[in-house]
N, C-alpha and C positions, 0 to 999 in steps of 0.2 A: 753704524756709528764709528767715526774715526777714532784713532788711538787717543788723541788729546781729550775729546769729549768723553770717551770711556773712562779715562783716568779721573776727570773732574766729577763725573757722576758717581764713580766708584768711591771717591773720597766723601761725597755727600752721604752715600749709603753707610760708609764707615762711621760717620758722625752720628747717624741715627742709631746704629747698632752699639756705638759707644754708650749712648744714653740708655739703651736697652739694658746693658750690663751694669750701668750706674744704678738704675732702679733695682735690678736683680740683687745686688749686694747690699744696698740700703735696706731692702726687705729682710735679708738675712741678718744684718748687723743689729737691727733694732732690738732683737731679742736679747742680745748680750748687753747692750747699753742700758736696757731696762731691767736687767737681771735682778739686781738687789731689791728695788721696790716691788717688782712682780713677785719675787719669792716671799717677800714680807706680806704683801697684800693677799696673796693666795695661800699663804702658810705652807709653802712647798719646802721639802727637805732637799739636801744635795742629790740624793738618789732620784727623786722625782724630777728635779731640774735637769739632771743628766738625761732622763727619758724624754723630756721636752726637747732638749738639744738633738738627741738622736732621732726623734720622731720625724723631724724635717727630712731625714734621709731614708725613711722606710720605703717610699715609692720613687725617690729621686733616681736611683740607678735603673730601676725598672722602666720608668718613663723615658729616660735618656736612651735606653736600648731600643724600646719599641718605636719611639718617634724617629730615631735615627734611621731605621729601616723604612718607615713610612715616607720619610722625606726623600728617599731614593726614587719615589714615584709621584709625590705630591710637591708642588712648589713650596719652597721654604718660606716664602712671603706669608702665606696663610697660616702656617704653623706658628710663626713668630707672633702674628697678630692674636691668635687664640691664647698663646702663653701670656702675653701682656695683659689681656683682659682677666684671665684666671688669677694672676698675681694680685691685681687690684681688688678683686672680689673677696679674696681670702683675708684682706686686712680689715674690712669693715666690721665683721663680727666682734672685733676687739674694742669697738666703741662702746658696747654695752657691758652688761654684767658678765664678766669672764669667769671661767672655772678651769680646773685642771683638765677636764675632759674636753671642753671646747678649745682650749689652747692646743692640746694634742691634735685634735681634728683639723684645726686651721693650719697647723704646721705641716701635717701630713699632706693636705691639699696643696699648700704652697710648694712643698718639695716636689710633688708630682708635676706641677706647672713649671718649676724652674729646672728640673732635671735635664731636659733637652736643650736648655737655653744656649749654653756656650757652643756645643758641637753644631747645632743647627745654624746659629749665627755665623760660625766659622764657615760652614758649607756655603751659606749665602754670600759671605764676603769673598770667598775664593772664586765665585763666578765673575768677579770683577778684576782679579789680579792673577797673573801667571805665577808659577812656583817661585821664580827668582825674586819677585817683588812682594812676597807674602809676609816675611818676618816683621816688617814695620807695621803694616795694618793689623796683623795678628796681635802685636804687643799693644797697640792702641785699643783694640777690642778688650784685651785682657785687663788693661789698667782702668777701664770703665768701672770695674768692680772696686778697685782701690780708690779711685776718685770719689766713687759713690759713698764710701765710708769716710774718706778724708774730709770731704766738704759737708756731708750730711751729718756726721757724728756730732759736731758742736751744736748744730741746729736741733737735732733730735734730743740731745742731752738737755738743752735749754728748755725745750717743750716738755720733756719728762719732769724736770724740776719745777718749772713755772706753772704748768697746767696739769698734765698727767701723762702717764705712759699710754693711756687710751688714745689721746689726741695724736701722739706720734704715729701710731698705726693708721689712724684715719688720714693723716697727711700723705702717707705713702700710698694709700689706696687711690687718692685723687691724682697723684703724680702718675701712677700706673695707667689710669684712664686717659690722661692727657697724652702720654706716649703712644698708646694704642691708636688714638685718633690721628696723630701725626704720621705714624707708620702706615696706617690704612690709606692715607692720602698720598704719601711720597715714597713708601718703600717699594723696592723692586729687586729682581735678580738680574745679574749681568749677562752679557752675550756669551761668556764662557760656560753658562749653564748648558749650552748645546753639547759640551763635552760629555756631560752626564748621560744625555739621551743617545748620543751616537758614538760612544767610545768603543771602537772595535780595534784599536791599535794593538792592544795586547790581550784583549778579551778579558773575561772575568777570571779572577784567581780564587780558588777555594778559600773560604773564610778561615778554615782551620790552618791553612798554609800562611795566610797573612798574619793571623793572630799569634802564631808560634814563631814568627821571625824574631831574632834577637832584639832588633830595634823596637818593635812594638812591646815586647816583654819588658825591655828597659824603661820605656816611657810609662808603662803601667805600674811597675814597681816604684819608680821614682815619684810618679804622680800620686800614688796612694800614700807613700810615706810623707810627702809634703802636705797632702790634703788632711792628714791626721792633725797636724798642727794648725792648719787653716780652720778646721772645724772647731778647734779649741779657741782660736782667736775670735771666732764669731760667738760661741756659746759660753766660754769659761774665762777667758783672759781678763775681762774687766773685774769679775768677781775674784779671780786669783790675785790680782794686784792689790785689791782692797783687803780681802779676808786672809790671803795667804802670805803676802809680803808686807802688809801694813801700810800701803799707800792710801792717801785720801782720794776722794773722787776726782779732783782736778788733775793730779799727776797721772792717775790711771787713764783718764780720758785723753790727756795729752799723749801718753804712750801709744794708745790704740790709734789715735789720729795720725801721729807721726809715722807709725808703721805703714798705714795705708798710703800716706804721703810719699814715703820712701819707695813703696811699690810703684806708685805713679811716676816716679822719676827713673827708677832702675830699669823697669821692663822696657820702655821705649828705647833707652840707651842700649840695652842688650839686643833688642830687635834691630835697631839701626846699625850697630856695629856688626852683627851677624850678617846682615844683608850686604853691607859694604865689603866685608871680608870675603863672602862667597863670590861676589862680583869680581873681586881681585884675584880669584883663582883658588881660594882655600877649599878644602874638602868639606862636605856637609858634616862629617863626623867632627872635624876640628872647629867649625864655626857654629854648629848646632848641638851635637851630642855631648862633646866635652864640657862646654859651659853649663848645659842643663844639669849634668850630673855633679859637676864640681860645686856649683852654687848650692845645690841641695845638701851636699856634704858639709860645706862651710856653714850653712844655715843651722843644721842640727848641732854642730860643734859649738857655735856661738851661743845657742839657746841653753845648752847644758852649762857652759862656762859662766853665763850670767847668773845662774842659780847659786853659784859658789861665792858670789860677791855680796858685800853688804848692801842694804838698800841705799839708793842714791843715783846720781846722774849716770855713772858708768854702768851700773846694772841696767838701767832703762835703755841706755844707748845700745848695749849688746843685745837686749831683747828686741829692740826695733830692727836691728840688722838681722838677727836670727829669724825673725818672723817675716821678713820681707825678701831676702835673697832667694829663698827656695822657689819663689813664684816664677823663676825663669823657665821651669819645666812646662808651665802652662802657656808660654809664648813659643818656645822652641820645640816642645813635644808635638803639638799639632802640625807644625810645618814639616816635621819629619814623617808624620803619619800621611800627610797629603803628598809628600814626595814619593813614597813607596806604594801608595794605594791607587788603583785605577779610579778615575773620576766617577764612574758609574757606581762604585762601591764606597766612595769616600764618606758620605753622610753616615752610612751604617757603621763603618769602622770608627769614625770619630765618636759616634754615639756609644759604641761598645767601650771605647777607651774612657770616655767620660763616666760611664756607668761603673766601670771597675775602679777607677781612681776615686770617685766620690763615695764608693761603698765604705771607705774609711770613715766618712762622716757619720755613717749609720752606727759605727762601733765606738768611735773615739769619745764622744761626750758621755755616753753611758758608762764606759769603762772608767773614764776619768772620775765621774761621780762616785762610782763604787770604790775606787782607790782612795779618794778623799775621805769617804765615810769610814774606810777601814784603817786609816792612819791613827797612830797613837795620839796625835793632836791634829787640829785642823791645818796648821801650818805644815806639819810633816806630811800629811796626806796630799796637800797641794804640791809640795816639792817632789814627792815620789811620782805623782802623775805627770808633771811637766818635765821631769828628767827623762821619763820613758818616752815622751813625745820627741824630745831632742835626739835621743838615741835612734829612734825609728827613722827620723829624717836623715840623719847621717848615714845609716846603713843603706837606706834607699838610694841616696846619692852615689854611694860607692858602687852599688849594683848597676846603676845607670851608666856610670863611667865605663864599666867593663862591657856593657851590652849594646849601647846605642851606636850602630855603624850603618847609617843609611845607604851609602853607596854599595856596600857589600850586599845588602839585602835587595836593592834594586836589581843588581846583576843576577843574584840567585833567583829572584822571583821571575825575572824575564826569561831566564833559562828554563825554569820549571813550567 
């Protein structure tokens, strides 16, 4: 395959994987969009709803870790197909009479299916693009999640209000099966997959050495800190805006929609600028590490500042920026991981990274529910929980700024 054909086919696969992540996050987001009617219909307390939010992540990091190692030896194409089918099948039980136990079971199964999604999709994507060309396609893959919420949220909210929340889950199940059929017919791994099979340039590096490198630790800490807020955006933010800050359903929906819309605009810009900057001769630390840490720091700071403002447009604007800027770590972090990791070990390390980062999602919704329930008032409980989330994001961004130095780690790992 010549270079031009390879790039054209690579962008076609990128489009398919973009829609893969689109459905991935629409599946996650529907639970938050339907939070108020589901809590009412199923008579769930804030603590129980926190458990529902956390249950999605019970097997999420475990499956990300396990499948990451499996895909070192099995084509990513088939792993992605199985994931798409699993996602679809976990939506359909919500069409019938739901219960707290059934909801927990379906969320656990969905989390197990979605855990490996991003790292395995990245691994497949990287078989079509060399390192210098990866930031932009990585950002496009990452914004699939944002666009999934940005465009799907209004439709899902309308279906929830006009028909029922059961119907919203059913629609997502059908979309999942359609994607699986398209991927089965058109999905493929690229010619650079041969790197994984024949990589003898530097040999394998012990995983302990890779995972204790400052760059990987920085990506893990920053990613976990940002994912804490991301888990709340999916499970708690719509309820927080309505029950904690006093907004009506429409402004709350607009804020969530604008947040994901901002992510869809910001991440490709970050990826494109980073790619151009590196081609112009900038170091990877300067064009990848510094922006990833800085955006997370600013994200947490803005989120906390927003809670000090009265309700209104300025507060919503700061919340939108606060919950969107931190996503830079999910564009630039994987490119740094791919930069320092031998291709034969890339899928496993990306899987480990995803497992550790998303472990925050296992904790954050449940902790948030407990903090809300323990507050002297419902509003105070919400403010305490979301102030904590902002502080965690800011601290994680600061740690990332200090730790992420890809060139230094490449040199050290090659020497070792």
